[in-house]
C-alpha positions in Angstrom: 17.0 11.5 -7.5 18.4 10.2 -10.8 21.6 8.2 -10.9 24.3 7.8 -13.6 26.4 4.6 -13.1 29.9 6.2 -13.6 32.7 7.1 -11.3 32.8 10.9 -10.8 35.9 12.6 -12.2 37.8 15.0 -9.9 39.0 18.4 -10.9 42.6 17.1 -10.6 41.9 14.4 -13.1 40.5 16.8 -15.7 43.8 18.6 -16.5 47.1 17.3 -17.9 50.3 18.2 -16.1 50.7 20.8 -13.3 48.5 23.8 -12.9 50.1 27.0 -11.5 48.4 29.7 -9.4 47.9 32.9 -11.3 49.0 36.2 -9.8 45.3 37.1 -9.5 44.6 33.9 -7.4 47.7 34.5 -5.3 46.5 38.0 -4.4 42.9 36.7 -3.8 44.3 34.0 -1.4 46.3 36.6 0.4 43.4 39.0 0.7 40.9 36.3 1.8 43.3 34.9 4.4 43.7 38.4 5.8 39.9 39.1 5.9 38.8 35.7 7.4 38.2 35.7 11.1 41.3 34.6 13.0 39.5 32.3 15.3 36.8 30.0 14.2 35.5 27.2 16.3 35.1 24.2 14.0 32.6 21.5 14.9 33.6 17.8 14.9 34.0 16.4 11.4 32.5 15.5 9.1 31.4 19.0 8.0 28.6 20.6 6.1 29.5 23.9 4.5 27.1 26.6 3.5 28.5 29.1 1.0 26.8 32.3 -0.3 28.5 34.2 -3.1 27.4 37.7 -4.1 28.4 38.1 -7.7 27.9 41.1 -10.0 27.3 39.2 -13.2 24.3 37.2 -14.3 26.5 34.9 -16.3 28.6 33.7 -13.3 28.6 29.9 -13.0 27.5 28.9 -9.5 30.3 26.4 -9.0 33.4 28.4 -10.1 34.1 30.2 -6.8 33.7 27.1 -4.6 37.0 25.3 -4.9 39.3 28.3 -4.6 37.5 29.6 -1.5 37.2 26.2 0.1 40.9 25.6 -0.4 41.6 28.9 1.4 39.3 28.0 4.2 41.1 24.7 4.8 44.4 26.5 4.8 43.3 29.1 7.3 41.5 26.8 9.7 43.7 23.7 9.3 41.1 21.1 8.2 41.1 18.8 5.2 38.3 19.5 2.7 37.8 15.8 2.2 36.0 16.1 5.6 33.2 18.2 3.9 30.3 15.8 3.2 27.7 18.3 2.2 27.7 21.7 0.6 24.9 24.2 0.2 25.7 26.9 -2.3 23.7 30.1 -2.9 24.4 32.7 -5.6 23.0 36.2 -5.3 23.5 38.8 -8.1 24.5 42.1 -6.6 25.6 45.5 -7.9 29.2 45.8 -9.0 31.4 46.7 -6.1 29.1 44.9 -3.6 30.4 41.4 -4.1 30.8 39.2 -1.0 31.3 35.7 0.3 29.4 34.2 3.2 30.2 30.9 4.8 29.2 28.7 7.7 30.7 25.4 8.7 28.6 23.0 10.8 28.7 19.3 11.7 27.2 17.0 9.1 24.7 14.4 10.2 23.6 12.2 7.3 20.0 11.5 6.7 18.8 8.0 7.7 16.7 6.6 4.8 
């Protein structure tokens, strides 16, 4: 693994002033909250989250859908996303109209080096 000796910049630190939810995001949040299972047994924190996004465009950035979906998950299941210590993200290109999101939350056990 290569290392760069600099403090990581958060998404919140990247933008000046307040950001506001778009109408599209508000609808997405409403729809995802409705579609998520009502009962999910969360393991003890810290968490590892595995996300799989089925997207219909080859040019989709792999990281763009993570934060909005993760924020909705934490809202639905009442956890703080600072408890996520590892994320595994897979992207699959699918036909238009067949997009999806898969997720699994498990307990994170750090590797002992």
